[in-house]
N, C-alpha and C positions, 0 to 999 in steps of 0.2 A: 104279173111282173111286170104288164107293160108289157109295150109290142117289142122289148131286146128278146124276149120268149125263152128267158133264160132255164135250164134244167135245176134240176137241186140239185143244192150246195152240197159237194162229196166231203167237206168240211164244215166242222162248227163255226160258226162267227165270233169273234170274243170279242165284247164291248167295251169300250171304253169311255170318258168321261171328258172330252175334247169341247172345246168350243165349236168346233167344227160342226155344221147342221147334223151333218149322218156320220157317227165318229166312231164304228165299224174299226176294227186294227187291217186285220186281211181275213179275205174271204176266195173260195176257190169256186169253178163252176164249172160247168157245160156249157153253151151253148146251143142252143137246137135251131132246128127252122135256117138254116143256112148254109149254101151253097157253095161251098169249098171252091170245089171244080171252076165256078165261075169270076172266080178271085184267084186263082192262084197263076192263071197267065200277065195278069198285072204283074207282080215280079221278076220275071223274065226281062224288062227292060227298064229297070231300075240305072240310076246313075252313078257311077262311082262315089266315094262319098270322097270328099277332096281334101278332108282334114285327119283322116287318119291311115296313118302310113301301112303298106302291104297290098294295097286294092285289095284285100279279101269282103270290105264290107261296102253294100249300093245301096240307097237310102234317097229317099222322100218325105214331105212334107207341108203340110195345110192346117188353116185350122179353122175353126165352126162354130157357130150356135146350133141351137136347137129351136123349133119355132110348132106347136102343133106336131110334136112325132116328124117334123123334115128339116133336116141341113138346112144351114144357110153355110155356105161358108162366105169368109173371111179375105179381105185384102193381103196381097202377100207381103208375108215381114220376115224379122230374121230369129234364128233363135238364139239366146243371149243364157248363160247361166256364170254365174261366179265362179273364179279356182277353187273357191271355201267345200264348192257343192261338186266339180268336174275339176279336178287335178291336170288332167291330161286335154282339154282345149276353150277350158273356163276361160272369162275375159275375153272372150274371141267373139265378136258378131259373124253365124255360121250362115249363109244363106243356101236351103234346100231346095231342087225342084219342085214343083207344087203334083200334089195324089191326080195322078189319070182323070179325069172325065168322065170318058169311060165306066171306069172302079165307080165314081163317087156314086152315079146315078141306081148303080146295084144294090137293087134292095136287101141284097145278103152285106154286102158294106152299112149301109141306112140300119140295119137290126143290130150290127153288133155295136156300133157308136148308141145305139138308146137304151141297147143293155150296162152297156157303162157307164152311161147318163141314171138310167132308173136304179142302179143299185146304189150308185154314191149317190144320191137324194141330190143331186148338181144343180141350182136356183138356173133359173130359166134361161137366164141372161148370163152364165159364164158361159166364160171359150175352153174349145177342147182344142188341144195340139193333137195330130194324128200322125205319128212318125210310120211311116211302114219299111219295112228293112228287110235286109235279105245278108246273113251272113255265109259267105262259103266258106270254103277249106278242100284242100289238096293232100297227097299223099307227102308235101315239098314242105307246105304253108298251111298251117293248121289257124284256124277263124277264131277271134273271139269279139262276143258278142258285146263284152263290158270291158273295155280294154281301160278305161277309168279303175276298175278294182271296184270295191266293196264302196257304197258308195248312195246318196241320195241325191234327189234330182232335184230339190229345192220347189220341190210345185207344194197340191195339197194331196191330192191322190194323182196315183196311177194304176194303169189300167196294161196288163199283159196277155194278150190275145193271139195263140197262135194257130197259124196258116196251117202248115206245111214243114216236114221232117224229112230231105230224102238223103239217102245212104250219109248219116251221120252216127257217130259217137259222139255221147256229153248233151254240152245247154242244156247243163240241170239246173231250175233257178236255185236260187236261196233268198230266205230274209231273215236280217240279223236285228239283234237289239242294242247289240257293241260289235265296232270292227274286229276286236280280239274274239269275242266270245263263239261257240259252236255258233250255225243254224238252228235256227227256232224252225224255218221250214224248208223244205229240199226236196224238187219234184222236175219231172223231164216233162215239162208242156206238151200234153198232144195235139193232134190237129181239132179245132173250136173246142179248145178249152181259154179259159179268162180266169185269169191273178187280176183281184182289187187288193191293192196296198196303199193304203194311207202310211205316206211319202214321210211326217211330223212323226209318226209313232216307229221306221224300218226303215233300214237299210237294205240296201237289194244286188242282187248280184247273179250272174251264169257265166258258167262253166265254160273253157272253150271246148272249140268244138274239132273233131278229127273224122275223115273218112273212112266208114266203113270198109268198105270196095276202095280198090287200088286206082280212081277216076275220083273226079269232084263229088264235094256233099254241098249239101245246103237247107240253113234254116231262115225260112220266112215267118216273120210278125208282125203284126201292130202293135204299138205301141200308144195309149192311150194317156192324156194328163191332161188334168184341168187345174187354176190357170194353164196359159198355154205354152208360159213362159216366150212367148212371141211378142216383139213389137213392130211396127213399122219403121 
């Protein structure tokens, strides 16, 4: 599988016939050889997402290309989705702080991005947007990882990589063929697990989180997209 060092898929791939170079529909796998303990501290310093009410979501965002298995960070830009894809904050140029430079230097971070790129068979010049997101919850304030509801992102490929779950219930990821149908896939993503989705084929959603104990809970993930949906 190349430098991403992914383990065997735990569910069968479903192959399509779209015009995309690599026409998988969705697949799920465990990414091996990552030191999650090196990555976890970088979620403690995320700025609050100013575009979502409630101050329960925290976020950074950067975009990259890959050259010879090395990450090349691209200039700062703005995230933009139309309201047809994101009815909550669509048609808004959203700006987030860049990923921490020390995080980007980690070999485990690089391997995670390569696992996404290798699995999707991305073109060497393809842009990858990497969203680092923490969703928090408390006994009086549940967290919503997908406040826009069941949706598409408006890109080609999506990867959801789970880093940590601490004192939470919920946060189950669903895939749908149609909004009003039952999900065709549902799973709680555990640390080190990666879900890859063809955004043209599926809508996705993650259920709200609430704490197991009477204290704060957190859900930490990276969401990777290609194209990045980021412009200068």
